[in-house]
C-alpha positions as CSV (number, residue, x, y, z in Angstrom):
1,X,0.0,0.0,0.0
2,X,1.4,3.4,-0.8
3,X,1.9,6.1,1.8
4,X,-1.1,8.3,0.6
5,X,-3.5,5.4,0.7
6,X,-2.2,4.4,4.2
7,X,-2.6,8.0,5.4
8,X,-6.2,8.1,4.0
9,X,-7.1,4.9,5.9
10,X,-5.4,6.1,9.1
11,X,-7.0,9.5,9.0
12,X,-10.4,8.1,8.2
13,X,-10.3,5.8,11.2
14,X,-9.0,8.5,13.5
15,X,-11.6,11.1,12.5
16,X,-14.5,8.6,12.4
17,X,-17.6,10.2,13.9
18,X,-16.1,13.8,13.8
19,X,-17.7,16.6,11.9
20,X,-16.6,20.0,10.7
21,X,-17.3,22.8,13.3
22,X,-21.0,23.0,13.9
23,X,-22.0,21.3,10.6
24,X,-23.1,17.9,9.5
25,X,-20.1,17.6,7.2
26,X,-17.8,14.6,8.1
27,X,-14.5,15.9,9.3
28,X,-12.5,13.6,7.0
29,X,-13.4,15.8,4.1
30,X,-11.0,18.5,5.4
31,X,-7.8,16.5,5.6
32,X,-8.6,14.8,2.3
33,X,-9.1,18.2,0.7
34,X,-5.8,19.4,2.1
35,X,-4.1,16.4,0.6
36,X,-5.8,16.9,-2.7
37,X,-4.6,20.6,-2.8
38,X,-1.0,19.5,-2.1
39,X,-1.3,16.8,-4.8
40,X,-2.6,19.3,-7.3
41,X,0.2,21.7,-6.4
42,X,2.7,19.0,-7.2
43,X,4.1,18.1,-3.8
44,X,5.7,14.8,-3.0
45,X,3.8,11.8,-1.6
46,X,5.2,12.3,1.9
47,X,3.9,15.9,2.1
48,X,0.5,14.9,0.7
49,X,0.4,12.1,3.4
50,X,1.3,14.6,6.1
51,X,-1.4,16.9,4.8
52,X,-3.9,14.1,5.2
53,X,-2.7,13.3,8.7
54,X,-2.1,16.9,9.8
55,X,-5.0,17.0,12.4
56,X,-4.7,13.5,13.8
57,X,-2.3,14.3,16.6
58,X,-4.2,17.5,17.5
59,X,-7.7,16.3,17.2
60,X,-7.7,12.5,17.8
61,X,-6.1,9.9,20.1
62,X,-3.3,9.2,17.6
63,X,0.1,9.9,19.1
64,X,3.0,11.4,17.2
65,X,5.1,8.4,18.1
66,X,2.5,6.2,16.3
67,X,2.8,8.4,13.2
68,X,6.6,8.1,13.3
69,X,6.4,4.3,13.7
70,X,3.9,3.9,10.8
71,X,5.0,6.7,8.4
72,X,8.5,7.6,9.4
73,X,10.3,10.5,11.0
74,X,9.8,13.0,8.0
75,X,6.0,12.7,8.0
76,X,5.9,12.8,11.8
77,X,7.9,16.0,11.9
78,X,5.6,17.7,9.4
79,X,2.5,16.6,11.3
80,X,4.1,17.8,14.5
81,X,4.9,21.2,12.9
82,X,1.2,21.5,11.9
83,X,-0.1,20.8,15.4
84,X,-0.6,23.2,18.2
85,X,1.7,22.2,21.0
86,X,-0.7,23.0,23.9
87,X,-4.5,23.0,23.2
88,X,-5.1,24.1,26.9
89,X,-3.8,27.6,26.2
90,X,-6.2,30.4,25.3
91,X,-7.0,30.9,21.6
92,X,-5.0,34.0,21.1
93,X,-1.8,32.5,22.7
94,X,-2.1,29.4,20.5
95,X,-2.6,31.5,17.4
96,X,0.3,33.8,18.3
97,X,2.5,30.8,18.7
98,X,1.5,29.5,15.3
99,X,2.1,32.8,13.6
100,X,5.6,33.1,15.1
101,X,6.5,29.4,14.4
102,X,5.6,29.6,10.7
103,X,8.1,32.4,10.1
104,X,10.9,29.8,10.5
105,X,9.1,26.5,9.8
106,X,10.3,24.1,7.1
107,X,9.0,24.5,3.6
108,X,7.1,21.2,4.0
109,X,5.3,22.4,7.2
110,X,4.5,25.8,5.6
111,X,3.0,24.0,2.5
112,X,0.7,21.8,4.6
113,X,-0.3,24.7,6.9
114,X,-1.0,26.8,3.9
115,X,-3.2,24.1,2.3
116,X,-5.0,23.6,5.6
117,X,-5.8,27.3,6.0
118,X,-6.8,27.6,2.3
119,X,-9.3,24.9,2.7
120,X,-10.6,26.5,6.0
121,X,-11.0,29.9,4.3
122,X,-12.8,28.5,1.3
123,X,-15.1,26.6,3.7
124,X,-15.8,29.9,5.6
125,X,-16.5,31.7,2.3
126,X,-18.9,29.0,1.2
127,X,-20.7,29.1,4.5
128,X,-20.7,32.9,4.6
129,X,-22.4,33.0,1.2
130,X,-25.0,30.6,2.5
131,X,-25.7,31.9,6.1
132,X,-24.0,35.4,6.2
133,X,-22.7,36.8,9.4
134,X,-24.1,33.8,11.3
135,X,-21.0,31.9,10.2
136,X,-19.0,33.6,12.8
137,X,-21.0,32.0,15.6
138,X,-19.4,28.7,14.7
139,X,-16.0,29.9,16.0
140,X,-14.7,30.6,19.5
141,X,-13.1,33.8,18.1
142,X,-15.2,36.2,16.1
143,X,-14.8,37.8,12.7
144,X,-12.2,40.5,13.7
145,X,-10.1,37.9,15.5
146,X,-10.3,35.5,12.5
147,X,-9.3,38.4,10.2
148,X,-6.3,39.2,12.4
149,X,-5.3,35.5,12.5
150,X,-5.6,34.7,8.8
151,X,-3.9,37.9,7.7
152,X,-1.0,37.2,10.0
153,X,-0.8,33.6,8.9
154,X,-0.4,34.8,5.3
155,X,2.3,37.2,6.3
156,X,4.2,34.6,8.3
157,X,4.0,32.0,5.5
158,X,5.4,34.6,3.1
159,X,8.4,35.4,5.3
160,X,10.8,33.0,3.6
161,X,9.3,33.0,0.1
162,X,6.1,33.0,-1.9
163,X,4.6,29.9,-3.4
164,X,1.5,29.2,-5.5
165,X,-0.7,27.9,-2.6
166,X,0.2,31.0,-0.6
167,X,-0.9,33.2,-3.4
168,X,-4.2,31.4,-3.5
169,X,-4.5,31.8,0.3
170,X,-3.8,35.5,0.1
171,X,-6.4,35.9,-2.6
172,X,-9.1,34.0,-0.6
173,X,-8.3,35.8,2.7
174,X,-8.7,39.2,0.9
175,X,-11.9,38.0,-0.8
176,X,-13.5,36.8,2.5
177,X,-12.8,39.9,4.5
178,X,-13.6,42.2,1.5
179,X,-17.0,40.5,1.2
180,X,-17.8,41.4,4.8
181,X,-16.7,45.0,4.6
């Protein structure tokens, strides 16, 4: 079995019964979409697999050590780089940590995080077009905080260099927050 198929099976089992925030959409659609974006952008199999697995450590019972055992150190390090180290911290502290970390993160981590945020933004845009301002009630942090976060993520991801997924993310972040102006 190739590493992408193995990642799909692992993520599907780990995210079983989970749904996207306050929706009836199975959660697995998110990591699969992230993997598909990375595939379309021409990334290697290991990065695509890491994209599919990116939320397993943060949001399921799967331990990083298990990812390393099953998928190797490289994929485990990318997943680790995409995971918040301490979910018990307040939202703003966690997001500030992510923003700072991404300025010096590896290109592989930056690509996966960018695809993750791009899918999230596109989901928010789709939901905003459907339900309007009510979309912001799905989040712990409101519209202005989300604008701050995503704008800073784009800036941090662009610290080292620009890449096609980042250009798409910048365009979609601008689009979302321009729609609401």
